[in-house]
Structures are given as C-alpha cells and as structure tokens.
C-alpha positions as CSV (number, residue, x, y, z in Angstrom):
1,M,20.0,-38.5,-81.2
2,K,17.7,-36.8,-83.7
3,Q,19.1,-33.6,-85.1
4,R,16.8,-30.5,-85.2
5,R,16.9,-27.7,-87.6
6,G,16.6,-23.9,-87.2
7,S,16.4,-21.4,-90.0
8,H,20.2,-21.2,-90.2
9,S,21.4,-24.1,-88.1
10,I,21.3,-27.8,-87.5
11,Y,21.8,-29.0,-83.9
12,G,21.5,-31.8,-81.4
13,L,21.9,-30.1,-78.1
14,Q,20.6,-32.1,-75.2
15,V,21.0,-31.8,-71.4
16,H,19.8,-33.4,-68.2
17,L,18.7,-30.7,-65.7
18,V,17.9,-31.2,-62.0
19,F,16.6,-28.6,-59.6
20,C,14.9,-28.8,-56.2
21,T,12.3,-27.0,-54.1
22,K,13.7,-24.6,-51.5
23,Y,14.7,-26.5,-48.3
24,R,13.8,-29.7,-50.2
25,Y,10.2,-29.4,-48.9
26,R,8.1,-32.2,-50.4
27,V,5.3,-30.0,-51.8
28,L,5.1,-31.3,-55.4
29,R,2.3,-33.7,-54.9
30,G,-1.2,-34.2,-56.4
31,E,-2.6,-31.2,-58.1
32,V,0.5,-29.0,-57.4
33,Q,2.6,-31.6,-59.1
34,E,0.4,-31.8,-62.2
35,R,0.2,-28.0,-62.5
36,C,4.0,-27.8,-62.2
37,R,4.3,-30.2,-65.1
38,D,1.9,-28.1,-67.2
39,L,3.7,-24.9,-66.4
40,I,7.1,-26.4,-67.4
41,R,5.6,-27.7,-70.6
42,Q,4.2,-24.3,-71.4
43,V,7.6,-22.6,-70.9
44,C,9.4,-25.2,-72.9
45,D,6.9,-24.9,-75.8
46,A,7.4,-21.1,-75.8
47,L,11.2,-21.5,-76.0
48,D,11.1,-24.3,-78.6
49,V,12.6,-26.6,-76.0
50,Q,11.7,-30.2,-76.7
51,I,11.3,-32.3,-73.5
52,I,12.6,-35.8,-74.2
53,K,11.8,-37.2,-70.7
54,G,10.9,-35.6,-67.4
55,V,10.2,-36.6,-63.8
56,I,8.6,-34.4,-61.1
57,S,9.3,-35.9,-57.7
58,S,7.9,-34.6,-54.5
59,D,10.9,-32.3,-53.9
60,H,12.8,-32.0,-57.2
61,V,12.5,-32.1,-61.0
62,H,14.5,-34.0,-63.6
63,L,14.3,-32.9,-67.2
64,H,16.1,-34.3,-70.2
65,F,15.6,-31.9,-73.1
66,S,16.8,-30.7,-76.5
67,Y,17.2,-26.9,-77.0
68,P,18.0,-24.5,-79.8
69,P,21.4,-22.8,-79.8
70,K,19.7,-19.4,-79.6
71,H,19.0,-20.0,-75.9
72,S,21.5,-20.5,-73.1
73,I,20.9,-23.1,-70.4
74,S,20.9,-20.5,-67.7
75,E,18.2,-18.5,-69.6
76,I,16.0,-21.7,-70.0
77,V,16.4,-22.6,-66.3
78,R,15.6,-19.0,-65.2
79,R,12.4,-19.0,-67.3
80,I,11.3,-22.4,-66.2
81,K,11.9,-21.8,-62.5
82,G,10.6,-18.2,-62.6
83,R,7.3,-18.8,-64.3
84,S,6.5,-22.0,-62.5
85,A,7.3,-20.5,-59.1
86,R,5.3,-17.3,-59.7
87,K,2.2,-19.2,-61.0
88,L,2.3,-22.0,-58.3
89,L,2.6,-19.4,-55.5
90,Q,-0.3,-17.4,-57.0
91,E,-2.6,-20.4,-57.6
92,Y,-1.9,-22.3,-54.3
93,P,-2.1,-20.0,-51.3
94,S,-1.1,-22.8,-49.0
95,L,2.4,-22.7,-50.5
96,K,2.7,-19.0,-49.6
97,T,2.8,-19.8,-45.9
98,R,5.7,-22.1,-46.4
99,Y,7.6,-19.9,-48.9
100,R,7.1,-16.4,-47.5
101,G,9.7,-14.6,-49.6
102,G,8.2,-15.9,-52.8
103,H,11.2,-18.2,-53.4
104,F,9.8,-21.6,-54.4
105,W,12.8,-23.2,-56.0
106,G,16.3,-23.6,-54.5
107,I,18.9,-21.2,-55.8
108,G,21.1,-23.7,-57.7
109,Y,20.6,-26.4,-60.3
110,G,22.6,-29.2,-61.9
111,V,23.0,-29.7,-65.6
112,W,24.9,-32.3,-67.7
113,S,25.2,-32.5,-71.4
114,T,24.0,-35.7,-73.0
115,G,24.1,-37.2,-76.5
116,E,25.6,-40.0,-78.6
117,I,29.0,-38.5,-79.3
118,T,31.5,-39.1,-76.6
119,E,34.6,-37.1,-75.7
120,E,36.8,-39.9,-77.2
121,V,35.0,-39.6,-80.6
122,V,35.4,-35.9,-80.7
123,N,39.1,-36.0,-79.8
124,A,39.8,-38.8,-82.4
125,Y,38.1,-36.7,-85.0
126,L,40.2,-33.6,-84.1
127,E,43.4,-35.6,-84.0
128,H,42.7,-36.7,-87.6
129,H,43.4,-33.1,-88.6
130,R,46.9,-33.0,-86.9
131,E,49.6,-32.6,-89.5
132,R,52.5,-33.3,-87.2
133,P,51.7,-36.4,-85.1
134,N,54.1,-35.6,-82.2
135,D,53.0,-32.0,-81.7
136,P,51.8,-31.7,-78.1
137,E,49.6,-28.6,-78.7
138,N,45.9,-29.2,-77.9
139,F,44.6,-26.4,-80.1
140,I,45.5,-27.5,-83.6
141,L,46.2,-25.1,-86.5
142,E,45.3,-26.7,-89.8
C-alpha cells in the first residue's frame, strides 16, 4: 500500500465500496455506463479520492479507492451517488421513466476497509506496549 501525504498528515486509507441501482435494474450499459464512469471519476478527482480499481456492472458499482482523512466514507458515497444520479437522469431521459422519483441508486451501500496491515499485526504491536503481561484490559495505559 502506497502512503499518501496531506499538508499535515500521512495516510493509507483504502476501502472497497459497492452500491447498486434502485431495484437492481440493469441500466448501466453502453453510453450510460461510460458516462457513469466519467462522473464517478470527476467526483473522486474533486475530493482527492484516488481510484485504485473500479468495475461498473449493469446493475452495480465496485470501487477500491484511497481517500484522505478529511473526508468521511459516508460523505464520499453521498457525493458520488448524488452527482452521478442527478447527471445521469438529466442527460438520459429514458432513465426518468424508470426512476420517476429521481432516485437512481439504491439507498444502501457496502464498504470494507482494505490494506496490508491485518488485525493481528495491529494487536501484536499494541500488546508490545503492555507493561503487565497478564492484565486483561483491552485499552492499555502506558
């Protein structure tokens, strides 16, 4: 994992994000699919989110990306889904007949943290700071 730098931080925050079209309609095909990819790239560029890998299927999107700590995952998802939905519905009137209320994406999303450091590595590092080896406390005071 390559670490990134901000003006006052160094970070390596990466997640895998999945979200689907409302009702899992298979509308992300052809020109709509390409435009969706372009819109997601624009939003990510504006937020300084670096897309590591992405897949746009006919009814859902997978993104693996690195993001700066100044943004929350929920904010990034809100901006990606909001802008892409608004623009796609404006530019493709055929989608408006299927999505009458203007809701292009499903309500939820799935997100999982990724990276090279496992939970075991972090716990081993933190255990190294324990002064009393038999202390059962999980929150160590050094």
